[in-house]
Residue, then its C-alpha position, 0 to 999 in steps of 0.5 A: x500500499x502507498x501513502x500520499x500527502x495532500x495539502x491544499x494550502x488553505x488560508x485560514x486567516x480571514x476574520x470570522x465576521x467576514x466569513x460569516x457575512x460572505x455568501x461564499x468563501x469560494x469565487x466571491x470573497x475579495x482578495x483584499x483579505x489575502x495578505x501576500x506576506x502571509x501567503x508566502x510564509x505558507x508556501x515556505x512551510x509547505x515546501x519544507x513539508x514536501x521535502x520532509x515527505x520526500x525524505x520519509x518516502x511519502x508521495x505528494x499530491x498537488x491540486x488547484x482551486x480558484x478564488x477562495x480561502x480553501x486553496x492557494x495552489x491556484x495554478x497546478x502546473x506552476x506548483x507541481x513543477x516546483x514540487x518536481x524540482x525540490x523533491x528527488x525520490x517520491x512520486x508526484x500526483x497532480x489531481x489536478x489541472x481542471x481540464x474542463x475549465x482550461x480551453x487548450x488540452x494540448x497546452x495541458x499535455x505540454x505542461x505535464x510532459x515538461x514536469x515529467x521530464x523535470x521530475x525524471x519520470x515521477x509524475x502521475x496525472x489526475x483528472x477532475x471534472x471541476x464544476x460549481x465555483x470553478x466554472x465561474x472562476x474559469x468563465x467556462x460553460x458548465x453544460x456537457x461537462x462530462x463530454x468535454x472532459x473525456x475529449x480533453x483527456x483523449x486529446x491529452x493522451x494522444x499528445x503525450x503518446x504520439x512521437x512520429x510527427x504532428x497530428x491534427x485533431x478535429x473533435x466536438x469541443x476542441x480543434x487543433x491543426x498541428x499537435x507536436x509537443x516538446x519535450x515528450x514525457x519521460x515515462x513510456x508510453x505516458x505517466x499514470x492516469x488517475x481520476x477523482x469521481x464517485x459518479x458510477x458511469x464515470x467509474x465504469x469508464x475508468x475501469x474500461x480504460x484502466x485508470x486509477x479511480x480515487x474517491x474523496x471522503x466518500x465513506x464506506x458505502x459510496x466508495x465500495x459502490x464506486x469501486x464495484x462499478x469499476x470492477x463490473x465494467x471491466x468484467x463485462x468488457x472481458x478485461x482482467x480483474x483490477x488489482x488494488x493499485x487501481x483504487x485510491x481513497x482520500x481521507x482526513x488524517x492525523x497521527x499523534x503519539x496518543x489517540x487523545x493528542x490526535x483527536x485534539x489536533x485532528x478536530x482542527x481539520x474540520x475547518x475544511x467542512x465548516x468554513x472552506x466549502x461554503x459557496x452560494x446556491x447559484x454555484x453549488x446547487x442552481x448552476x446550469x448542468x449541476x442537477x437533472x432538469x426534473x430535479x430543479x423544482x425540488x432543489x429550488x424549494x429546498x434552498x441552500x444545501x444544509x451543512x452536516x451537523x456532526x463534524x466531530x473526529x469520532x463521527x468522521x472516523x465512523x463514517x470512514x472519512x477520517x483516519x485519526x489516532x496513534x499509529x496502531x489505531x490508524x493502522x486498524x482504521x485503514x485496514x478496516x476501511x480496506x476490507x469494507x470497500x473491497x480493497x484499496x492500494x493507495x491512501x491519500x492523507x489530508x493532514x495540513x488542513x484548516x488550523x493544523x500547524x506546520x509543526x503538527x503536520x511535520x510530526x504526523x508525517x514522521x509518525x505515518x512514515x515510520x510507524x504506520x506505513x511499515x504495518x501496511x505492507x505485505x497485506x493478504x488478499x481482501x476477503x470478498x465474502x465479508x459478513x453483511x454487518x461489516x459491509 
């Protein structure tokens, strides 16, 4: 099993009264509340954490979001290129450039090929469909987003794997008369492809293509259902059964010396759910293409989405959305999750989130690498015929 560190580099330094009054902290909060000096200090801290992970053998995930306090990684190719340069050993996953917002997939392919060369073949490429506030920030059309995403992925893949001269592309959404990226990627035929989704038709397509399927905070049932859709699609297509390395899961995570210490610090991560996901209904719920037309009247009557009421560490652990405790406790939680979802080979840990400090994150990474990761190697096969109560 692989363990990956994911940090969105949040900016939790805006006054509470400002956040309470804002209809959305994503896309519409004025950037006058972001002090560049503070942001620069946050960047420096995360770079140090990434170097630490490189020494420890914890792989690194980068991503991007725009126009909000939840994420200062607003330009994934820039950030991922820096990480490729300052690390030497671990793999780097960009999860990822928002291909449905970017107008030119060939430019995206060029950026990824460049980073793959800089890292000497340590790049993995992750695709996310984006949506909601990302469509607004990128001035993109939210309609037919899945179709546009798949065409962008197909064009990126062809650009990365074609080495015998220019080709042309005339698709439904993208047209290129001359595609011939330089440099070509280090890895052959291309870097590994991932996608983050729990949408069942998309999971099935990932299965047919053999991409890595990762879920973000999906919990037990949703994750198992998504992974089963992937497996079923491969079986129906007559393809070999996937290994656990085709499945990934992102969860909040904090490891301390004791359960008490870990729970106290882990509670700071809940800021992600209480503050940083706040967006106004016209983006989160009423945006064109966000919900099926027949569901629109009910959505309007219901108003804005309600936030979860129990965001305690204990509740998040019960739901399979957080791994938290001393090293042995976290190992047990990850093993239970693996069994209940039918196998998972890559765990992405969101630790430096919310109000967790640099020092606290560094300590957790050290404990994860030295005391958690070794216990997750050489695991036996997952028992597919688990008792119904465990499922």
